[in-house]
N, C-alpha and C positions, 0 to 999 in steps of 0.2 A: 557421451554430453549430447542430450536430445537435439539440440538445434546449434547447427553450426555457426557461430558469429560470423564467420568469413562470408560465404553463401548468404543470410539474412544481410548484409553489407549492400555485397557485390547482386543479388540472383541469380537463380539456376540455371541462366543461362549464359555465365560471363564463361572468358574463355582460362583453361586450366594453367597454362601461365601466368595469367593474371589472379587465379587466385592464389596459384601459389605463392606467390613475391606477397602480394596481398595480407599471407598466412604467415611468410617470415620475416614481413615488418613487425606484425603485430605480437608476432614472440611465438606463436601457436605451433611451433616445429622444435622446439626444445624439448624435454624430457616435463611430465606434470609437475614432479617434484620443484624444477627452476621453475615453473611459470608459478608455482603457487609462493616460493619465495622471493620474487621478482614482485608479486601482488603483493605481500604483507608488506616489504618495503616501502611498495608506491604509499600502501597505504597511512604508515606511518611514519611517512613524509609530507603527509597530505593531499598525492598528485593520486585521483581518482581514478584516473585515465580519461576514456572520452567514450561515449554512453552510445552505444549501435543503432539506438535508433535515431536520435535527433543529431547523431557527433557530435555536438557540442560537450566540452567539458562535463565529467557530470558534477561536480562543486557548481557549477552556474546553474546547473539546473535544479541542485538540492538547494542554493540561496531564490531561486525563482519559487519555490513551491513552502518552503520553510515559514513564510507569513501566514498564507494560508493554513494548512496542518495545524499550528498551534494557534487559527482562531478559531477552527471547526473543534478541537480537544478541548480548549477553555469553555468554547457553548454550550459543546456537549456534557459537561464535567457542571457546569452548572446551572443546566436546566437537569440532569439528575438529581443533584441534590436538592435546588428548589421544588422539585414535584415529590423526590422518591421520600426527602426525610418527611416531610407534613403526612404522606400518604402513610406513609410509616407509622407516625404517630397516631394517626386518626384508625389505622388500624389496628393496633395497637388496644389504645382506647376502648375501642368498641369490641372486643377481643370474641369470635365467636359470631358474629353477626354474618349478616350478608355484605356490608359494608368490608370488614375482615377479608369474606371471602373472595369477594371481588377484586380486591387490592391482589391478593391472593396472585390467583387466575391472573390478573394481569405482571405480575413480575413473572409467572413463570413465564410467560408469553414471551416476555422481555427477554428472557434467557435464553430460551430454548430456539426461535429467532435465529436464521444463520446471519450473519451482515452483513455478507454480499448482501441476502435474496432480501433485506433491509432497505440497502444502499436500493437497489433497483428499484423498487415499487415507491419506495422516498420519492426519487427522479421523476417516478412514472407520475406521482400526484403534483410533487407542486414545480415541475417543469415543463410537464403537456399537458397537463389542466390547467392547472392556475397562469398558463402566459395568455 
């Protein structure tokens, strides 16, 4: 595993006896197949464990973030539909024209740009510049 969750919780300077105790409490001293089956059993029973980052139960973090996720997904889908469909119809009606070419280039750019890069640029535009 590239990152040890125990060291992520305790930090690099934690004493060895504390690291071993936490590793045992979290079940990391068990073989990997046992860890996996314990994990699957927890998932199937609705216990997703605790977040390493926030130390809250994971379901609490999911419940907190879920409404914003649904809102963003719904808004993105609606904007995509209300902008994309009319532009697609316009490009189809004016096939071969400059309007068609511009709509195709905008669509190609929209699919080609990595989403994380678009998110960073959007943050810069809508948060840093417009506040």
